[in-house]
C-alpha positions in Angstrom: 0.0 0.0 0.0 1.4 3.4 -1.0 2.3 5.8 1.7 -0.6 8.3 2.3 1.1 11.5 3.4 -1.1 14.2 4.7 1.4 17.0 4.4 0.3 20.3 2.9 0.6 20.5 -0.9 3.7 22.5 -1.8 2.3 25.6 -3.6 5.7 26.9 -4.4 9.0 25.0 -4.6 10.6 27.1 -1.8 7.7 26.9 0.6 9.2 24.5 3.2 12.7 26.1 3.0 11.1 29.5 3.4 9.2 28.4 6.6 12.3 26.8 8.0 14.3 30.0 7.5 11.7 32.0 9.3 11.8 29.6 12.3 15.6 29.6 12.4 15.7 33.4 12.2 13.2 33.5 15.0 15.1 31.2 17.2 18.4 33.0 16.6 16.9 36.3 17.3 15.4 35.0 20.5 18.8 33.5 21.6 20.6 36.8 21.0 17.9 38.9 22.7 19.3 41.0 25.6 16.9 41.2 28.4 17.5 43.7 31.1 15.6 43.1 34.3 15.6 45.8 37.0 15.3 44.2 40.5 13.8 46.4 43.2 15.5 46.1 46.5 12.1 45.6 48.1 10.3 42.3 47.9 7.6 42.1 45.2 4.1 42.6 46.4 1.7 39.7 46.6 0.4 38.8 43.2 3.0 40.9 41.3 4.5 39.3 38.2 8.2 38.4 38.6 10.0 38.8 35.2 11.7 35.6 34.1 14.2 35.5 31.2 13.3 31.9 30.2 9.6 32.7 30.1 10.1 35.7 27.9 12.3 33.7 25.6 9.6 31.0 25.2 6.9 33.6 24.7 9.0 35.3 22.0 9.7 32.0 20.3 6.0 31.1 20.3 5.1 34.6 18.9 7.7 34.1 16.1 6.2 30.6 15.3 2.7 32.1 15.1 3.9 34.9 12.9 5.7 32.4 10.6 2.4 30.5 10.3 0.5 33.6 9.5 3.0 34.6 6.9 2.8 31.2 5.3 -1.0 31.5 5.1 -0.8 34.9 3.6 1.6 33.6 1.0 -0.9 30.8 0.2 -3.7 33.3 -0.1 -1.8 35.3 -2.7 -1.3 32.2 -4.8 -4.7 30.6 -4.2 -7.3 33.4 -4.0 -11.1 32.9 -4.2 -12.6 36.4 -4.0 -16.0 37.8 -4.4 -16.9 39.8 -7.6 -16.8 43.5 -7.3 -20.1 45.2 -6.7 -19.8 47.3 -9.8 -19.4 44.2 -12.0 -22.0 42.2 -10.1 -24.6 44.9 -10.8 -24.5 44.0 -14.5 -26.2 40.7 -13.8 -26.4 39.2 -10.3 -27.7 35.9 -11.6 -24.5 35.2 -13.6 -22.5 34.8 -10.4 -25.0 32.9 -8.3 -25.3 29.1 -8.4 -28.7 27.7 -9.3 -28.6 24.4 -7.4 -25.0 23.4 -6.5 -23.2 25.4 -3.9 -19.4 24.9 -3.8 -17.4 26.8 -1.1 -18.6 29.2 1.6 -19.9 32.2 -0.3 -23.2 30.7 -1.5 -23.8 27.9 1.0 -27.5 28.7 1.2 -28.1 28.2 -2.5 -27.6 24.5 -2.6 -30.7 22.3 -3.1 -31.6 19.6 -0.5 -31.2 16.9 -3.2 -27.6 18.1 -4.0 -26.7 18.1 -0.3 -28.0 14.6 0.0 -25.9 13.6 -3.0 -22.8 15.2 -1.4 -23.3 13.0 1.6 -23.5 9.9 -0.7 -20.2 11.0 -2.3 -18.5 11.4 1.1 -19.6 7.9 2.0 -18.4 6.4 -1.3 -14.9 8.0 -1.0 -14.6 7.1 2.7 -15.2 3.4 1.7 -12.6 3.7 -1.0 -10.0 5.5 1.1 -10.4 3.0 4.0 -9.1 0.3 1.6 -5.9 2.4 1.3 -5.3 3.9 4.7 -6.6 3.3 8.2 -9.3 5.9 8.9 -9.8 6.9 5.3 -10.6 10.5 5.0 -10.9 11.1 8.8 -9.0 14.2 9.9 -8.0 15.2 6.4 -10.3 18.3 6.1 -9.3 19.5 9.5 -5.6 19.6 8.5 -6.5 21.5 5.3 -8.9 23.9 6.9 -6.4 26.6 8.0 -4.8 26.9 4.6 -8.2 26.8 2.8 -9.5 29.5 5.1 -6.7 31.8 4.0 -8.0 31.4 0.4 -11.3 33.2 1.1 -10.6 36.8 1.9 -14.3 37.9 1.6 -16.4 36.3 4.3 -15.6 33.0 6.1 -15.2 34.5 9.6 -18.7 33.4 10.5 -17.8 29.7 9.9 -16.1 27.6 12.7 -13.2 25.4 11.7 -15.5 22.4 12.0 -18.1 23.9 9.7 -15.5 24.9 7.1 -13.9 21.4 7.3 -17.2 19.7 6.8 -18.0 21.9 3.8 -14.6 21.3 2.2 -14.9 17.5 2.5 -18.4 17.4 1.1 -17.8 19.7 -1.8 -14.5 18.1 -2.6 -15.9 14.6 -2.8 -18.8 15.8 -4.9 -16.6 17.5 -7.4 -14.3 14.5 -7.8 -17.3 12.2 -8.1 -18.6 14.4 -10.9 -15.4 14.5 -12.8 -13.3 11.4 -12.1 -14.4 7.7 -12.5 -12.6 5.9 -9.6 -14.2 2.6 -10.4 -12.6 2.6 -13.8 -9.6 4.7 -13.0 -10.1 7.3 -15.7 -11.9 10.6 -16.3 -15.6 11.1 -16.3 -17.8 9.9 -19.1 -17.2 12.0 -22.2 -20.9 12.4 -23.1 -21.4 14.9 -20.3 -25.0 13.7 -20.2 -25.2 11.6 -17.2 -28.1 11.4 -14.8 -28.1 10.4 -11.2 -31.9 10.4 -10.9 -33.5 7.1 -10.3 -37.1 6.1 -10.5 -39.7 8.5 -9.3 -37.2 11.3 -9.6 -35.3 10.4 -6.5 -31.5 10.7 -6.4 -30.0 7.3 -7.5 -27.7 5.8 -4.9 -25.1 4.9 -7.5 -22.1 6.5 -6.0 -20.9 3.4 -4.3 -22.7 0.9 -6.4 -23.5 0.6 -10.1 -22.5 3.8 -11.8 -24.1 4.3 -15.2 -22.8 6.0 -18.3 -19.1 5.8 -17.5 -19.3 5.9 -13.7 -19.3 9.6 -13.0 -21.8 11.1 -10.6 -23.7 14.3 -11.2 -27.0 15.1 -9.7 -29.9 16.9 -11.3 -29.7 18.6 -14.6 -26.2 18.1 -15.9 -26.0 21.6 -17.6 -26.8 23.2 -14.3 -24.2 21.1 -12.5 -21.6 22.0 -15.0 -22.5 25.7 -14.8 -22.4 25.8 -11.0 -19.3 23.7 -10.4 -17.0 24.8 -13.2 -17.9 28.3 -14.5 -18.7 30.4 -11.4 -15.8 32.3 -9.9 -17.2 32.5 -6.4 -18.4 28.9 -6.3 -15.0 27.3 -5.9 -12.8 25.5 -3.5 -8.9 25.3 -3.7 -7.6 22.6 -5.9 -5.3 21.3 -3.3 -8.3 20.0 -1.4 -9.3 17.9 -4.4 -5.7 16.7 -4.7 -5.4 15.5 -1.1 -8.7 13.7 -1.2 -7.6 12.1 -4.4 -4.4 10.9 -2.8 -6.3 9.3 0.1 -8.7 7.6 -2.3 -6.0 6.2 -4.6 -3.5 5.5 -1.9 -0.8 7.2 -4.0 0.7 10.5 -3.1 2.3 10.8 -6.5 -1.0 10.5 -8.3 -2.5 13.7 -9.7 -6.2 14.4 -9.9 -5.4 17.1 -12.4 -5.0 14.9 -15.4 -8.5 13.4 -15.2 -10.1 16.7 -14.2 -8.3 18.5 -17.1 -9.8 16.0 -19.6 -13.2 16.7 -18.2 -12.8 20.5 -18.4 -11.5 20.3 -22.0 -14.6 18.2 -22.9 -16.8 20.9 -21.4 -15.1 23.6 -23.5 -15.2 21.5 -26.6 -18.9 20.9 -26.3 -19.5 24.7 -26.0 -17.2 25.3 -29.1 -14.7 27.3 -27.1 -11.7 25.3 -28.0 -10.7 22.7 -30.7 -10.9 19.0 -30.2 -7.2 18.9 -29.9 -6.1 17.4 -26.6 -4.0 19.7 -24.6 -1.7 18.6 -21.7 -2.6 19.5 -18.1 -0.7 22.4 -16.6 2.1 21.8 -14.2 1.3 21.3 -10.5 4.0 23.8 -9.4 2.4 26.1 -8.6 -0.8 24.1 -8.6 -4.0 25.3 -10.3 -5.8 27.4 -7.7 -9.3 26.2 -8.6 -11.3 24.8 -11.5 -12.0 28.1 -13.2 -8.3 28.8 -13.4 -7.9 25.5 -15.1 -10.6 26.4 -17.6 -8.9 29.8 -18.2 -5.6 28.1 -18.9 -7.1 26.3 -21.9 -8.7 29.5 -23.3 -5.5 31.4 -24.1 -5.2 32.6 -27.8 -3.0 30.2 -29.7 -1.1 33.0 -31.6 0.7 35.8 -29.8 -0.3 39.4 -30.7 1.8 41.0 -33.4 4.6 43.3 -32.1 4.0 47.0 -32.2 6.7 49.5 -32.7 7.1 52.2 -30.1 5.6 55.4 -31.5 5.1 58.4 -29.3 2.7 59.9 -31.9 0.5 56.8 -32.0 -3.0 57.7 -30.7 -4.4 56.0 -27.7 -6.5 53.0 -28.2 -10.2 53.9 -28.3 -13.5 52.0 -28.4 -14.3 49.6 -31.3 -16.6 50.8 -34.0 -19.7 48.8 -34.9 -19.4 46.0 -37.4 -21.5 47.8 -40.0 -19.3 50.9 -39.6 -16.1 48.9 -40.2 -17.7 47.6 -43.4 -18.8 51.0 -44.5 -15.8 53.2 -43.6 -13.0 50.7 -43.6 -14.0 48.2 -46.3 -13.6 45.4 -43.8 -15.3 42.1 -44.5 -16.3 39.9 -41.5 -15.9 36.2 -42.1 -16.1 33.2 -39.9 -12.7 31.5 -39.3 -13.0 27.8 -40.3 -10.3 25.6 -38.8 -8.9 22.2 -39.9 -9.6 19.1 -37.8 -6.0 18.9 -36.7 -5.7 22.6 -35.9 -5.4 23.9 -32.4 -7.5 26.9 -31.7 -9.7 28.8 -29.2 -12.6 31.2 -29.8 -10.3 34.0 -29.0 -8.2 33.5 -32.1 -9.4 36.7 -34.0 -7.1 37.9 -36.8 -7.1 40.6 -39.5 -5.7 39.5 -42.8 -5.8 42.3 -45.4 -9.3 43.6 -45.5 -10.9 40.5 -44.0 -11.5 40.1 -40.3 -11.5 36.3 -39.4 -13.4 35.6 -36.3 -14.1 32.0 -34.9 -17.7 31.1 -34.4 -19.3 32.1 -31.1 -22.3 30.0 -29.9 -24.6 32.2 -27.9 -27.1 30.4 -25.6 -28.4 30.7 -22.1 -25.0 30.0 -20.5 -22.8 32.2 -22.7 -23.1 35.4 -20.7 -22.5 33.6 -17.5 -19.3 32.0 -18.7 -17.8 35.2 -20.2 -18.7 37.3 -17.2 -17.1 34.9 -14.7 -14.0 34.6 -16.8 -13.7 38.4 -16.9 -14.2 38.5 -13.1 -11.4 36.0 -12.7 -9.1 38.0 -14.9 -9.3 40.9 -12.6 -7.0 38.9 -10.3 -4.4 38.1 -12.9 -2.2 40.1 -15.3 -3.2 38.7 -18.7 -6.8 39.4 -19.7 -7.5 37.9 -23.1 -11.2 37.1 -22.4 -11.9 40.6 -21.2 -10.2 42.0 -24.3 -12.4 39.7 -26.5 -15.6 40.7 -24.6 -14.9 44.4 -25.0 -14.4 43.8 -28.7 -17.6 41.8 -29.2 -19.7 44.1 -27.0 -18.8 47.1 -29.1 -18.7 45.5 -32.5 -22.0 43.6 -32.0 -24.0 46.0 -29.8 -26.9 46.7 -32.1 -29.4 44.5 -34.0 -28.0 45.6 -37.3 -24.5 44.5 -36.3 -25.8 41.1 -34.9 -27.6 40.5 -38.2 -24.4 41.1 -40.1 -22.4 38.7 -37.8 -25.1 36.0 -37.9 -25.2 36.3 -41.7 -21.4 35.8 -41.9 -21.6 32.8 -39.6 -19.6 34.4 -36.8 -22.5 34.4 -34.3 -24.7 31.4 -33.9 -27.4 32.0 -31.3 -30.3 30.1 -29.8 -32.0 33.0 -28.2 -35.5 34.3 -29.1 -34.4 37.1 -31.3 -31.4 39.1 -32.6 -32.6 41.9 -30.3 -31.8 39.8 -27.2 -28.4 38.9 -28.6 -27.6 42.6 -29.2 -28.7 43.6 -25.8 -26.7 40.8 -24.2 -23.5 42.0 -26.0 -24.2 45.6 -25.1 -24.6 44.8 -21.4 -21.7 42.3 -21.3 -19.0 44.6 -20.0 -20.9 46.8 -17.6 -18.6 47.7 -14.7 -15.5 46.2 -16.4 -12.3 48.3 -16.3 -9.2 47.5 -18.3 -6.1 49.3 -19.6 -6.7 48.8 -23.3 -3.3 50.4 -24.1 -1.4 47.7 -22.4 -0.7 45.0 -24.9 0.1 42.4 -22.2 -3.6 42.8 -21.1 -5.2 43.7 -24.4 -4.0 41.2 -27.1 -6.3 42.9 -29.7 -4.8 46.3 -29.4 -2.6 46.1 -32.6 -5.7 45.0 -34.5 -7.7 48.0 -33.3 -5.0 50.4 -34.6 -4.8 48.6 -37.9 -8.6 48.7 -38.4 -8.7 52.3 -37.3 -6.1 53.3 -39.9 -8.3 51.6 -42.6 -11.3 53.6 -41.5 -9.3 56.8 -41.8 -7.8 56.0 -45.2 -9.7 57.7 -48.1 -9.3 54.9 -50.5 -10.8 52.4 -48.1 -13.6 54.7 -47.1 -14.6 55.1 -50.8 -14.4 51.4 -51.4 -16.4 50.7 -48.3 -19.0 53.3 -49.4 -19.1 51.8 -52.9 -19.5 48.2 -51.5 -22.3 49.4 -49.2 -24.3 50.9 -52.1 -23.2 48.7 -55.0 -26.3 46.5 -54.7 -28.5 49.6 -54.9 -26.5 50.9 -57.9 -26.9 47.5 -59.7 -30.7 47.6 -59.1 -31.0 51.2 -60.4 -28.9 50.3 -63.5 -31.0 47.2 -64.1 -34.3 49.2 -63.9 -32.9 51.9 -66.2 -31.9 49.2 -68.7 -35.4 47.6 -68.5 -37.0 51.0 -69.1 -34.8 51.6 -72.1 -35.5 48.2 -73.5 -39.2 48.7 -73.0 -39.1 52.1 -74.7 -37.2 50.6 -77.7 -39.8 47.8 -78.0 -42.6 50.3 -77.8 -41.0 52.6 -80.4 -40.4 49.7 -82.8 -44.0 48.6 -82.4 -45.4 52.0 -83.3 -43.0 52.4 -86.1 -44.1 49.1 -87.7 -47.7 50.0 -87.1 -47.3 53.4 -88.7 -45.5 52.0 -91.7 -48.3 49.5 -92.3 -51.0 52.1 -92.0 -49.3 54.5 -94.5 -49.2 51.9 -97.4 -51.8 52.3 -100.2 -54.6 49.7 -100.1 -54.1 46.7 -102.3 -56.6 46.2 -105.3 
């Protein structure tokens, strides 16, 4: 049986050395501390505290140890941070950040349905039985050891939860997520169909976690689309990934085994179904530092495949402004919007927008009831990191496709494929997408589309392109007018010929 070590996951390679150095410095400083004690000639009064060098040294050592532990937790919180969305961003659409039925983590604990909570308990029982086969006690005591580090990952409101409450929540949510995404009965990732059901007869939750598991062995309760939405895409509905990893180690009995490989396959399948990435399998990211939570893993797979073109330093270059409407780019810049079609073996994401000559190639974006939720939560996540490609893309689409006329153009070109009731709803969704979002659009490290904005702006300011765009906009009308004039001329010629023939016949002398 493999050794089941319950040590903390090493978020950074120098973590243990760093802690050791702090403790050593603390001990050295305590040893070298000079304590001066003034002793009164009189005897101390009853109940007075008598200073003692050894006691002060021990107290100082304890204080240094506590400070080192707090510093370690603060360092973890900087690497693994699960924050609430800013109020200005949340005001755009509160529903996009709130789980519908599955609560993960402490921020939305009251949103979880009773059926889901029952399924979480089933998952805990299932994983406890598996882990007991690997180590005595199974999962007992694991969550309590992870609780202090996990608490440091939630800066916005876990003070009301006791250590026992937070530990219980971590264990239940962690087991539920692993049961949804990893098939421990077959040793591989969850079923690729993403269409499982854990409801048995009469609509009750099927007790299949520890028994027969249908459709590949994964476990997900209720409507699967809702489960995926709540567990993967919501930035506030997360737990640290190291919790999943430590549960996985207990269940498999192997401290070298990584849960990330199987979960990464699951996340890629989710993105492929939504047409966000190609069906080109990508490797899982490295565990050092580990992926903070599932939405970070999803964001890892959504990076543009091609780096932005380099821009020369030009002090006279104007600042980056807002995007024009799609119809304006066609009219004033002679820009043609076309859907980017990729080969089967090509690696791509929906962020791979490129301008080639006068053609703007944009991958297809499928707009449905989940699209705004996915994009909003990814933008909220990017406020915590330096690179913001999803935010740059959303700013682009919200301004290019913010009216019904523009949406019709993009739908006609195949760039937007929507399943909403009308083009008006799509246009309104794009227009409201970036409410409250703030980004430095002149920073190319954040805005990968900045070079393309300047290139398209130059086209719109070029007289030749403006004329060609105007001509292309009205060429259909010109053709119709020319055709009507030609028909009128032909009709006049036919009429004139008819009357000429009739007149010539009428002028002839009658035959005898």
